[in-house]
N, C-alpha and C positions, 0 to 999 in steps of 0.2 A: 649906360647900356653896353652890354658886351659887344665887341666888334664882330663876333661870329653869330650873333643872333639877328634874324631878320626883323626889320622894323615892324612893330605892331604885333609880332608873333610871340605870345607868352611861352615860357619854357614848359615843356611837357611835364616835368617833375623837378625834383632836387635830390641832391645826395642825401640830405636829411630824411626826406620822405621815403626814399628807397631803403635806407638803413632801418627806419622805424618799421616799415612793412616786413623787411627780411627778418629782423630780430623777433618780431611777433610770431612769424612762422617757425623760426628756429626754436623758440621757447615752446611752441605747441607740439612740434613733431620731431625736433632734433635737427642738428646741422646736416649730418650725413644723409638723412632721409629727405631733405628739402632739395628740390630741383630749381634751376634758374627760371623755368617756366612758371613755377608756383610763386616765386618771388615777384616776377613781373606781373602776374595776375593780381597778387596781393597789393602791389603798388599802383595798379591801374594803368600799366603801361605795356608796350610790346616788348618782346624779347630783344629786338634790335636796339630799342631805346635804352634798355637796361645795360646792354653791353657798351653803349656810348659813355655811360657813367662809371661802370666797373667792368674790367676785362673778364673777370670770372667771379664765381660765387666766393672763392677764397679771398678775394680782395675786399669784400664788403665789410667783414669784421674790422678791418684796419681803417675804415673811413677814408677821409681825404688825406692819405698818408704823405703825398708830396707836399701839400700845404703845411702839414704838421711838421715835417722836417725843416721846411723853410722857417717856420716859427722857432723851432729849436735852435737853428743856426743864429737867428736874430737874438734870442735870449742869451746865448753864450757870448755873442759879439758885444753885448752890453755889459758883460761882467768887467769889472775894473781890472786892468792889467797890473795894478799894484797888489792885487790879492795873490796869495800863494796859489799855485796851480790847482792843488787838490780842493781848495776852498771854492775857487771859481767854477770848477766842474761840478762839485757837489751842489752849490747854490743854483747853477744852471739847470741841473736835472730836477731839483726840487721845484723850482719856479715853473719849469716846463710842464710839470705834472701837478700843478695847483689848479684845482677846478672849483667852480661855484658849487655850493651844496645842492643846488637844484638839478645838477646833471650827474651827481655821484652815483646814483642808482643805475643809470644807463651806462656809465663808464664801468661800473663794476660788472655789469652783464657782459659788456664788450670784452673786458680783460679775462673774465672767467671763460668765455668762449675761446679766446685766443690761447690761453694757457692750459686749458683742460680738454681740448678737443684733439685727439691724436691725429686725425686726418688733416689738420691745419698745420702741423708742425713743419712739414717740408717747405710750405710756402712761408711760414714764419721765419725760417732761416734766412731767406732772401731779404725780408723786411728788417730783421735784426742786423744784418750786414750793413744796410743803409743807415740805420740808427747809429751803429758804432762808428761809421765813417764821419758822421757829424762831429763826434767827439774827437776822433783822430785828427780831423782837419783843424779843429780848434787847438789841440795840443801841439800839432805841427807848427802852427803859426806862432804860438807862444814860445816854443822851444827852438825854433829855427831848424827843425829837422823835417825830412820828407814825411808825408803823412803815412807812407807805407813802411816806415822804419819801425823798429821794435817798440820803442816807448809809446808813440802815439797809438799804434795798434793795440798794445797791451792795455793802455788806459781805456780804450774803447771796450775791449772784452771785459775788463774788470768792472767797469761802470755798468755794463749791461747785466752782468751776473748779480751785482748788488741791487740794481733796480728790480730785477725779476724776483729776487728773494723778498724784497719789500712787498711787491705786489702779491706774491703767494701768501704772505702773512695777512695782507689786507683782505684777501678773499675768504679768510676764516671767519667764523661767527664772532660778532662783537669785537672787531679789531680796533686798535687806535686809529687816529686819523692817518690818511695816506701820506700826507706831508711829513708827519712825525716819523712814520716807518721809513720813508725814503731818506730823511735826514739821518736817522740812526744808521741805516745800512750804508749810506754813502760816506759815513765817517771812516769806513774801511779804506778809503783812498788815502787817508792821511799817512798811514804807515808806509803805503806803497810809493807815494809821490813826494813825501817830505824831503827826502835827500835830493830831489831834483828842483826844489824851489816852488 
């Protein structure tokens, strides 16, 4: 039991329930036209409860992003230090984006919303910065350089660009598997990083 949950008191909802309700409303009437009150009503909760789970409507498409980034760090940390750096980053990104077939449709809906909704782009910049920092920190540790120095920051930017390119292809009709696209795209790190080991 969570230490911040009163004994015997069940949770009012869950992140997954809120996301499912929100995405149903988004699909029906569009992201921009949906209010937080409508999301709360669809989830069967109050507005204040909704904001305890998500600070804003713009955070909902990103899910439990803090937990996801922690998982991403763990995935990279488990890559063998004997691997060339580009291989370790490539494998880490592919593994982090490997999903069970049962959730691919919902993940596709999530990524379509994130990548194709103009009003989400400003918020996405903040999320992308945090995603890139995970890679920069990993490269920093491998290379013995500060995480804000040129190489770690550049690898973060390049990796994000390659991953987004793969996702854009995946959102097209009848795409190859996501992991295949990511693996192909992330091969672009080889020429960039091979001179660095």
